[in-house]
C-alpha positions as CSV (number, residue, x, y, z in Angstrom):
1,X,0.1,0.0,-0.1
2,X,2.9,2.3,0.7
3,X,4.5,2.1,-2.7
4,X,0.8,3.6,-4.2
5,X,1.0,6.2,-1.8
6,X,4.6,7.1,-3.0
7,X,3.9,6.9,-6.4
8,X,0.8,9.0,-6.3
9,X,2.5,11.5,-4.0
10,X,5.6,11.8,-6.1
11,X,3.8,12.1,-9.6
12,X,1.2,14.6,-7.9
13,X,3.7,16.4,-6.0
14,X,5.9,16.7,-9.2
15,X,3.0,18.1,-11.0
16,X,2.1,20.6,-8.7
17,X,5.5,22.0,-8.4
18,X,5.5,22.5,-12.1
19,X,2.3,24.1,-12.1
20,X,3.7,26.4,-9.3
21,X,6.6,27.2,-11.2
22,X,5.0,27.9,-14.5
23,X,2.4,30.0,-13.1
24,X,5.1,32.3,-11.3
25,X,6.9,32.5,-14.5
26,X,3.9,33.6,-16.1
27,X,3.5,30.3,-18.0
28,X,1.0,28.6,-15.9
29,X,-2.0,27.7,-17.7
30,X,-5.2,29.4,-18.5
31,X,-6.0,26.3,-20.3
32,X,-7.2,23.8,-18.3
33,X,-7.6,20.2,-19.1
34,X,-11.6,19.3,-19.3
35,X,-11.9,22.7,-18.0
36,X,-14.1,25.5,-17.6
37,X,-17.6,24.0,-18.7
38,X,-17.1,26.3,-21.7
39,X,-16.8,23.4,-24.2
40,X,-19.9,21.4,-25.7
41,X,-18.9,17.6,-25.6
42,X,-22.2,15.9,-25.9
43,X,-25.6,15.8,-25.4
44,X,-27.8,17.9,-27.3
45,X,-31.2,16.8,-25.6
46,X,-33.9,19.5,-25.0
47,X,-33.3,21.1,-21.4
48,X,-30.1,19.7,-20.7
49,X,-27.7,22.5,-19.4
50,X,-23.8,22.2,-19.9
51,X,-23.0,24.8,-17.6
52,X,-25.0,23.0,-14.9
53,X,-22.7,19.9,-14.7
54,X,-21.3,20.2,-11.2
55,X,-19.5,17.0,-11.7
56,X,-17.6,18.1,-15.0
57,X,-16.5,21.2,-13.2
58,X,-14.8,19.3,-10.7
59,X,-12.3,17.4,-13.3
60,X,-9.8,19.9,-14.2
61,X,-6.1,19.2,-14.5
62,X,-5.4,21.1,-11.4
63,X,-8.0,19.3,-9.3
64,X,-6.8,16.1,-10.4
65,X,-3.3,16.6,-9.5
66,X,-4.1,18.3,-6.1
67,X,-6.3,15.2,-5.4
68,X,-3.5,12.8,-6.6
69,X,-0.9,14.7,-4.5
70,X,-3.1,14.7,-1.0
71,X,-4.3,11.3,-1.6
72,X,-0.7,10.1,-1.5
73,X,0.4,12.3,1.5
74,X,-2.5,11.6,3.4
75,X,-1.9,7.7,2.9
76,X,1.7,7.9,3.8
77,X,1.0,9.8,6.9
78,X,-1.9,7.4,8.0
79,X,0.7,4.2,7.4
80,X,3.2,6.1,9.3
81,X,0.8,6.4,12.1
82,X,0.4,2.6,12.1
83,X,-3.3,2.8,10.6
84,X,-4.5,-0.3,9.4
85,X,-4.3,-0.4,5.3
86,X,-8.2,-0.2,4.9
87,X,-8.3,2.9,7.5
88,X,-5.1,4.2,5.6
89,X,-6.9,4.0,2.1
90,X,-10.1,5.7,3.6
91,X,-8.1,8.3,5.0
92,X,-6.1,8.8,1.6
93,X,-9.4,8.9,-0.3
94,X,-11.3,11.3,1.9
95,X,-8.3,13.9,1.7
96,X,-8.1,13.5,-2.3
97,X,-11.6,14.1,-2.7
98,X,-11.3,17.0,0.0
99,X,-8.3,18.5,-2.0
100,X,-10.5,18.1,-5.2
101,X,-13.5,19.7,-4.2
102,X,-11.4,22.6,-2.3
103,X,-9.4,23.2,-5.5
104,X,-12.6,23.2,-7.8
105,X,-14.2,25.7,-5.5
106,X,-11.0,28.2,-5.5
107,X,-10.8,27.9,-9.2
108,X,-14.5,28.3,-9.7
109,X,-14.1,31.7,-7.4
110,X,-11.2,33.0,-9.3
111,X,-13.0,32.4,-12.6
112,X,-15.7,34.4,-11.3
113,X,-13.4,37.7,-10.8
114,X,-12.3,37.5,-14.6
115,X,-13.9,40.6,-16.3
116,X,-13.1,41.5,-20.4
117,X,-13.4,45.0,-19.2
118,X,-15.4,46.1,-22.2
119,X,-17.7,49.1,-21.8
120,X,-21.2,48.3,-23.2
121,X,-22.6,51.6,-24.5
122,X,-26.1,49.9,-24.1
123,X,-25.7,50.3,-20.2
124,X,-25.5,54.0,-20.7
125,X,-29.5,54.5,-21.3
126,X,-30.5,56.3,-18.2
127,X,-27.0,57.8,-17.2
128,X,-26.4,61.4,-16.7
129,X,-23.5,63.1,-17.8
130,X,-22.2,66.7,-19.1
131,X,-22.0,68.2,-22.6
132,X,-18.4,68.5,-23.8
133,X,-19.1,69.8,-27.2
134,X,-22.2,72.0,-28.2
135,X,-24.9,69.3,-29.3
136,X,-26.9,71.1,-32.2
137,X,-30.7,71.0,-31.5
138,X,-33.4,69.2,-33.5
139,X,-30.9,66.2,-34.3
140,X,-29.1,68.8,-36.9
141,X,-25.6,67.3,-36.1
142,X,-23.6,65.7,-33.1
143,X,-21.7,67.1,-30.4
144,X,-20.0,65.1,-27.5
145,X,-20.8,64.0,-24.1
146,X,-18.9,62.5,-21.2
147,X,-20.7,60.4,-18.7
148,X,-19.2,57.8,-16.2
149,X,-20.2,54.3,-17.5
150,X,-19.0,51.0,-15.5
151,X,-16.7,53.2,-13.3
152,X,-14.9,54.9,-16.4
153,X,-15.4,58.4,-17.7
154,X,-16.4,57.8,-21.3
155,X,-16.8,60.2,-24.2
156,X,-19.5,59.4,-27.0
157,X,-21.0,61.5,-29.5
158,X,-24.3,62.7,-28.8
159,X,-27.4,64.3,-30.7
160,X,-30.6,65.5,-29.2
161,X,-34.1,66.2,-30.4
162,X,-34.6,69.2,-28.1
163,X,-32.9,72.4,-28.4
164,X,-29.1,73.3,-28.8
165,X,-27.4,71.9,-25.7
166,X,-24.4,74.0,-24.6
167,X,-21.0,72.8,-23.3
168,X,-21.4,72.1,-19.6
169,X,-25.1,71.3,-19.8
170,X,-26.2,68.2,-17.6
171,X,-27.9,65.5,-19.7
172,X,-29.3,62.0,-19.4
173,X,-29.0,59.6,-22.3
174,X,-32.4,58.6,-23.5
175,X,-31.4,56.1,-26.2
176,X,-28.5,54.5,-28.1
177,X,-28.1,55.3,-31.8
178,X,-24.7,53.8,-32.6
179,X,-21.7,52.0,-31.1
180,X,-20.3,55.4,-30.2
181,X,-23.4,57.8,-30.5
182,X,-26.3,58.3,-27.9
183,X,-29.4,60.4,-28.0
184,X,-29.6,62.7,-25.0
185,X,-32.3,65.2,-23.2
186,X,-31.5,67.9,-20.9
187,X,-31.5,66.4,-17.5
188,X,-34.2,68.8,-16.1
189,X,-36.5,67.8,-19.0
190,X,-36.2,64.1,-18.2
191,X,-36.7,65.0,-14.4
192,X,-39.9,67.1,-15.2
193,X,-41.1,64.0,-17.3
194,X,-41.0,61.7,-14.5
195,X,-42.5,64.2,-11.8
196,X,-45.7,64.5,-14.0
């Protein structure tokens, strides 16, 4: 039994050390074995949700390496403590399963922190801002506005169906016209429409 535990600890520990070194050097994987739940390998049955497969999220290269390492180390520790082989195997299996689940949960939490950082102009509707370059009235041309969107100060071309909006005027975005153009109204016009 000791031989199995030694082999598991050696292989798992070596792979774990390689992962740590590669990650420290910036080469460690954003790629994982059977990984992120983003790959579609199978069933096309109606109502089958690939993202909800809890078990598939557990089986990644990192989680398997952690499970193998802790299985071997816990088994060696149990046999060194004079545990009987069935008990040592149970302790090793519990430690391996615990490591697998713990690493899977940590990786899931880390993936949740990722953000592509893309500012979506669609989210500007209803946001207030300030006219940066005068906006001609009655949609006769475009000016520019600045507004805070997704914790960033963004500048967009703007048109208005109202009268001309001078530089410094407070506005509210009422619709998105294009990828870099919004339609705005003076903030006081929008407020008075809501108080009627």
